[in-house]
N, C-alpha and C positions, 0 to 999 in steps of 0.2 A: 077542662076539656078533656074529650074522649082518647083513650089510649089504645096501643095494641096496632097489631097488624091489619083488624077486621076495619077498624077507623081510618084506614090508609086509602083515600080515594081521591080522585079527579074527574073531571067530565072527560069521556073517551069518545064521546058521538059527535063531536064540532069537529067539522072538515079542517083537514090542512095542519094537525098540530105539528108534524115535522117541520113546516116551514120555519119553524123557532132556529132552525140552524143558520136561517140568513141572517136574523137578528143578532145571533151569537157573533157571526162574522163582520157585523157592520157596527154594534156599538160595545162600549164597556159594558161589562156585568153589571153595574149598578144604574145603565141607561136600559135597559132591555125592556123593562116592563113599562118604561114610560113611551115606548114607542111600538107595545103591543098592538095596537090599534090598527099598524100594517099589514099584518098577518091577518086580522080579525080574529083575535083569540083574547079571552077574559084574561084580565090580570091574574086575576085568582089560580085560572087553568094554567097559565104560563109559569107563574110562581110554584106550584106544585111539581111542574114536570122539570121543573129546573131544579127542583130541592131547595128551593128557597122557603124562609122562615114565616111564620104569622106576621112580623113586622116586614116583611118583603125585602128580607136580607138576601140577596143571591150571591152563592159560594162563587169564590175566586177562580175555582176551577175553570170557568169560562172564558177568564181572560187569559190563565195560563195555555189553554189549549188551543187557541189564535195561533200559536207559532208553530202549530201542528200540520200536518197535511188534511186536505179535506175528508181523506176517509177515516183517520183517527177521529177528526170533528163528529163527524157522523155517528160513531160508532159509540163515542162517548154519551152523544144526546140520546142514541136508543137504548144504549144500557140506563141511563135516567130514567126515561118514558116509562120502561120497564119497571122499574122499581118503585114507580110513583101510584101505583094501584094494586090493591089486593088481587083484584079479577086476572089482571096480565100476569101478575106471579103465579097465579096458581093455572093458567091457562097454559104457560110455558111449562111448567111442571106435567101439566098432563099432554101436552104434546109432543114433549121430546121423545126420540124414538133411538137414541144412540148418544156418543160422545159430541156433543154441540150441535146435534141434528135433530128436526123435528119437524113436523105437519100441522100446522094451524087448519081448522075447519070452520065454514062460515055455522054450520049446525050447532057448534060448541057456544054461540057468543052472540050478542046482541050484532046484526047484520052490518049497523055504521063503524062499530066496534072493530069487527073484521076487516071491515073495508079501509078504516084508517090504518090499521096495523100492518095489513098486508103491504100497503102503501109505502110505510114507514121501511117494511125491512127491504123492501124493493128498491127503495131511494138508497139507502144504506150498502146495498149492494151484496145484502144476506139473502134476499130471497132464490130459490132454485127454479129454473124453470118457468119464471113468474107468468102468468096469464090474468090480465083482468077479467073480472067477473067470475073467476073461478072459483067450484065451491071450497077449495083448498088451497092452501100456500105452503110449500115445502121448504125448509130453510136452513142454513148453514151457518152457525154463530162463530166458526174457528177464527174468522178473521179479525175477532174483536181480541183473540188471545194470541194474536201473530203480534199483534200491536200492544207488547209487553210496557212501551213507555206510559199508555194512557192507563194503567193498573191502580198507582196510586193515587192518581185524579179519581179514578172510580170509588176509590175506596173512601175518598173524601165526600164523594157525593152520597154513598151507602150510609157514612156516618150522619150527615145530614137527612136524608131520608129518616132512619132509626131516629134521631132526635124530635122530629116532626112526628113521629108515634110515639114519644114518650119516653124514649129512650135517654137513659142518665149515663151509665156506663161507671160507675162509682163504685160500686161492691158487687159481692154474691147474695146478699141476701134479699133480694127482691128480682121478680121476673125481669125488669126494665132499671135492672142496675147490675146487670152482666157485663164482663167484658166484651169487646167488641167482636173476637173469633168466635166465643159463646153464644152470644145474640144471633149471629149470623148462620151456626150451625143449628140453633135452636129452631130457628126460620126455616131452615134447608133452602137458604139461597142457592147453593151451590146446584141443586137441583135444576134449578131454572135452565141453565145451560148443560146440564146432563154429564157432569163434569165431579169428581171426588171434591169434598172440600179441602183437602189438602193442596188439588189444583187450583180451585178459586182464591184460596188465601195467598199461595204462592203468587198468583196472577196481581192481586192486590198491590202486594210486595214491590209488583215492577219485574217479576220474572216472567220468563218465557214459557208456556205451557200449551204450545201448539200441537194440535192432534199429529201423531205420527201417521196414521193409516186412515184414511177418509173410507165411508162406509159405503159399498157399492149400492148406487139407486139412491142415496139418501146424500147429496153433494159429495158422491164420490166421482171415480175414474169415467164412469157412462155419462156424468152430468157436463164432463168439461164444455163441450160444444155448445150445449144448451145452454150454459150457466154463460159463456160468452158471448153468444146471441144476445142475448137480455142486456147484457152488457152494452153491445154495441147499438142496440135499438136506443137505448136512455141517452146516447152518446150522440144521437140523432143519424147515424150510420143507417143503410141498407143494405141488406145482401139476406139473400135466400137461405133457409136452414141448410138447405142441399148445399150449398158453396162454401157455408160454414163448416159443416160435417166433411166436406172433403179438404178442406186446409186443415183443420186440427188434426185429422186422420193423416194426411202427407206427411205432416212435421213429424207425428210418431213415426211414421212407416222410415224417414229418411231424416237427417236435417239439413236437408238442401231441397229448396221448395222455389221455384221459378212462378211468378206472377206477369202473365202476358195478355195483352188486349188493348181496347180503345185506352187512349188517353182520356184522363179525369173521370173514369169510371169506378176509382176507388181503391187501387193496388197499392199504392205505397199506405194509404190511411189503414187498411185492412193489416198490413204486417205491423204497422206503428202501433195500430190500437190493441193487438193481441201482446207485442211486448208491455205496452205500457198497464196492460190489463194483469197478466200474471207476475211482472216482476215488481219487487216491493224498491227496489233502489234504482234510480236512474243512471248507474253507473253498470247495469246490466245490461244497458243495449246501447246501440248507436245508428245513427242514420248515415249513409256515407253516399254522396253524389258523386257517381263516377264520371270519371274526366274523359274528355274525347282523346286526349294524348297519354294516357295509361299504356305504357308498353312493358311494364315489367312489374313484378312485386311490390316495389317501393312503396306506392300509396298504400298499401295494407299493411305490411309486415316493418318498414321502415329499413334502415342498411348502416353498418359500421362504419364510423367515421374514419377517413381514410389517414387525417392526419393527426388523430389523438387516438392512440390504441386503445384506452381507457374508455372511449364513450361509444354510445350507440345511440342512435337518432331516431328516434321512435316518429311513426308518422303523425301528421295533423289529424287523419280519419279516427284516430280513437280505436282503431280495431285490435291493434297489438294490446294497447291495456284491456280492452273487453277480454280477450284470450286469457291474460295473464290474472287479471280478476277471474276470471273462470276456474281457472287451475287452483287458484287459492280459495276458491269458494264452491266446492264441487257438487252441493246441495242445492243451489239456485241456478236457475235458466238465465241464459245469456244470448243476447240477438244481435245479429251483425246484419244491418239492411241496408244493402245494394241497391240504390237507385238510379234506375235507367241504367240498369247493367251492362248491357250491350251496345253503350255508346263507345266502347271499344272493344276489341277483341278479347272474349273473355279467355280464351286459352293461355293467351300473354301474361295477364297479371294475376290468375286465378288457379294454375298449372298446380300452385304448390299445395293451396286447400284441396283440389280436386283428388291428388294421388294419396295425402295424410287422410284424407274421409275412408278411403279403400283399404289402405294400406295398414292404417294405424302407425306407421312409421314417423320419427320425428322431423320436424320441418328444420334445417339447420339453418342458421342467422349469420353465425360468425365461427371463425376458427381461433385457436391460441387464448391469451389471458382472460379472464373476467371483463365484463362490460357493464359494471354496475348491478342496476335489479334486472337487466334483461339476460335471462339465460342464453346459453351456446345455442342450445336448440329446443324447440316446443313441440309435443304433441298436441295436436287438435283437441281439444276435452269433449266428450261426449255432452256435457253441459251446453255449449256452443251451436246454435242453429243459425244456417244463413238463410234470407231471403232475398231473392232479385226479383226487381220488378223490370217489365221490359214494354217499349213501345216500339212499333214497326213503321218508320219510314226512313226516308232517303239519307237522312244522317246516322243511319245504325248500321249494327254488325249483324248477320246471323249467326246461330249458335252451331258448334258443330256436333257430331253425334256425340262426341265424347260427353260432352256439357249435358247434352239431354239425356245419355243413358242414365246419369248421374243423380238426376233428380226428376220430382213429380212436376209437372208442368200444368199449371192451371191458367184456363181464360177466362177473361171477363168480359163478359157482352150485356149490352142493357137492351130490355125488350120494350116494346112501344107500353105495355102495361106498367112497367117499372117506370117509365120517365113519366106518364103521365100521371102515377101516383106521386112521384117526387115533384112535381108541377103545381098539383094540387095544394103542395103545403110545402114550401121550399124551407130549409132549416139549417141552419148554421152547424157544422158540427163542433161538438166541445169535447175532446178528448179527456180532459182534466175529471169528468164525469166519472170516469172507469180506472182512472190511476191505483195500482194495486188492491183490485177488488178481486182479482182471482188469485193471488198469492196463496191462500191456503190449499189450491188446487196444484200450485207449483211442485210439490216434491210427488204427487201422485204422477204428474205430467210426465218427469222426468223418471221414476221409475218406470212406467209404460214405452217410454222411447228407448229405454236401455234394456228392457225384457227381452229376450226372444220369444218371440209370438207363438202360439200354438197352431201353427201352419194344417190347413183340413182343406185336402184338394176335392175338389167338387168335380162330376163327371161334365157339367155343362161348361165349367171354367176350363178344362182342360181340350176338351173339344172346340171351344172357340179360341183358343189359344193356338192350338194348331191350325184351325182353318185360318186364320190371320198369318202364321210363319211362314207361309210359303209366297204367297201375293207381296209381303214386305219384304222377304230376301229377293224376291225379281226385281224390285228396285232400289236395293242396298240399304233398307231399314230394318232386316233381321234383327232379332232381340236374341238376347245369350240366357244364360243361368241365373248371372244377377237378377236380370231386368223381370224374366219368370218367379223367381223369388218373391223380389220386393212387389211385385204384383198381388201375391199370395198375402203378404205382411199388410198389404195395404187394404185387402178384403178384408182382414181378419180384425183391423183397425177401425174400420167402418162398420162391421159388425158390432162392436163393441160400443161403439158410439150412436150408431142406429140401429137399435134391435128390430126396428119395424122394417130395413129396408129388406126386398126379397133379393134374391141371388142375381137376377138379371140385372137390377139397378147399380149392384156393387159391380158385375163385372162390365158395365157400360162406363162407370166411372173411370175404372182402371184401364180401359182399352184409348179413351181420351186421354188421360194422364200419361200414360206409359208407352203406348204404342205407336199413336197417331204424330205424335209433335215430331218426330225424324223423317216423316214423311214429305219429301218436295221433290220437284222435276219437271220437266216439260210435257207437253200434252201428247207426244209420240211415247212417253215413258211412262205415263199415269193413267191415261184414260181406261183400258181395260182392268187397270191394277183397281182403280175408286169404285167401277162397277163392281168388280166382285167384292171387295170389303164391304159396300155395302149392302149387298146379298145378304151377307152372313148377319146383319143387322134388323134383317126385316123376315116377316113369315112367307112360306113358299106360295101363298095368294097372288102373289105380286108377278106379273110375267115380264114388264118391261119397266126397269127401274128407272131410266133413264126418262122416260115419258112421265110414267104415273106418279113420280117423287121427285128427283132433281130437276125436273122443267116445269114442275106443279108448284107455283108459287103459293096456291091455296091449300096445299098439302098438310095435315094434322100429324107434327110427328111424336103429338103425345098420344094418338091412336093406337092402345094395346093390342087391339086386333090384327093389328097390321105391324106394327114396330117392335122389336127386341130390345133394341139398345138404341132410344131415342138421342141422345147425347152424342153420340157417336156419329149416327146414322145423319143428324142435323149438319153437322161438322164435315163429314166426309162430303155432303151435299153442296155445303159452299165452297169447298175446296174444287169441286168438281165443275161447278159453274167459273170459277174464277179460271180455271184452265180451259173451259172451252174459249172466255171472252179473253183472255191474256196470254193465252199459250202458255203458261206457266202457274204452278199454284205450289204452296206450302202452308204447314199448320199457322206459321205466324203470318197475320194479314194484319195490312195497312187500316 
């Protein structure tokens, strides 16, 4: 039989070989080949990709990996596929751009080989900014190395692949009788991932060698929102790129974000998806349905047992557990998702959180002796992020300026085009598709959130803020130094995540999220103010904003010749129409 790396080949042009993951999850290892026809692959193709030998004996690692999560299973399969063909090994060596990252190009290989490989990378959650039909695919393989538990299984697969090449591993006298470590070094297998041989061997022994610093532009900080958008699309969720960019930038700006708008528009799913995507473990996040009877902090922070001086009663919501876990694990993000946050008055149950976010002072839990694992006071750690979802109807309560002033508020609305697109192909959401796939970016996410951003003040931004200041002051919705600073910080992160945004687009997002949410009042109070704010959002060519824009249902808010800030203008227009029809208007709409 031919021996050596050059003899190590498998058919790569047949579609859908990554569907092997379905058989791995469904059948014992020794039955996979007998059911290979389910995914329309050849037995030989499936055997070689699973590192089976010529007698069709499939390694038992495919049974062992069944107990792992889906992301680990997919990472191990991709690892085995890469090392099943000399061309893939060569292509990944050629494509690497840095530690664990690289770019595969369609022009460098057979078109079908490239298409299958790009699909496999995307399915495994390792493609960055994936676009079907693109001429190149960027990838970040670092999630494979964060899953150090699969390293020993990967070693067994690599040993099987080497034996299929003719390696014997018995002595130093022959090129195919080297020890395992020497053989993989001789072939330069570590170069496939852009790591050192020491890193690669360490991971194969089950030790964590996760990348410490992401490379900007290659799966690094600027790719957080792009990678997340790709993930949510694979899970069956539909959000615009603009919304995802604003959501991620808002979390980085301040760890408190409010998602409001139409019920069933995907607010909670977005929060849940991001937490599941960037967190490695389930104990890093919790979803808490807010009760209409919450009048104090106990549902979130618990209370000392008055009858037992040594006991502290932790809440069933799991919020205190999340905070304590975050304190013990400062290098991992944690999320508290408050669902229907305004069913109760937020200030009553959330006051301690709002205060601690600003002052960094500890929250006292009890006084006197120790009460088990719960400390007497806690400081809200910087790796805890709070996302609240809000529905507006007759059962809910409005937010106070104190709450809105401390958050970025993102409104969810569905356009007719978006609904039409969904109705053409309704799909059930499957968040298991994205579990843990963003963990490689969690360190970068925390570093960015904790960093002091490089604030650069533009003349257009400052002029716009001053224009808005006086009208907002007239209706009691003026802003202070904190809001002004956070607007600059938001714009910094929007620039980082979306380098192609122009200054007006970034200012537009900031106005919508930080200034307009506090605007509310009667027709007498707001009519002139909304008209004034609207004029700041348009070109001077419009003579009568009420007639030409607010009362014109055919007006195109996306027309750059007329509109400077389309998101803000469209929102002001809706508030104005509500004001005229109902005599009252607020940012929050039913």
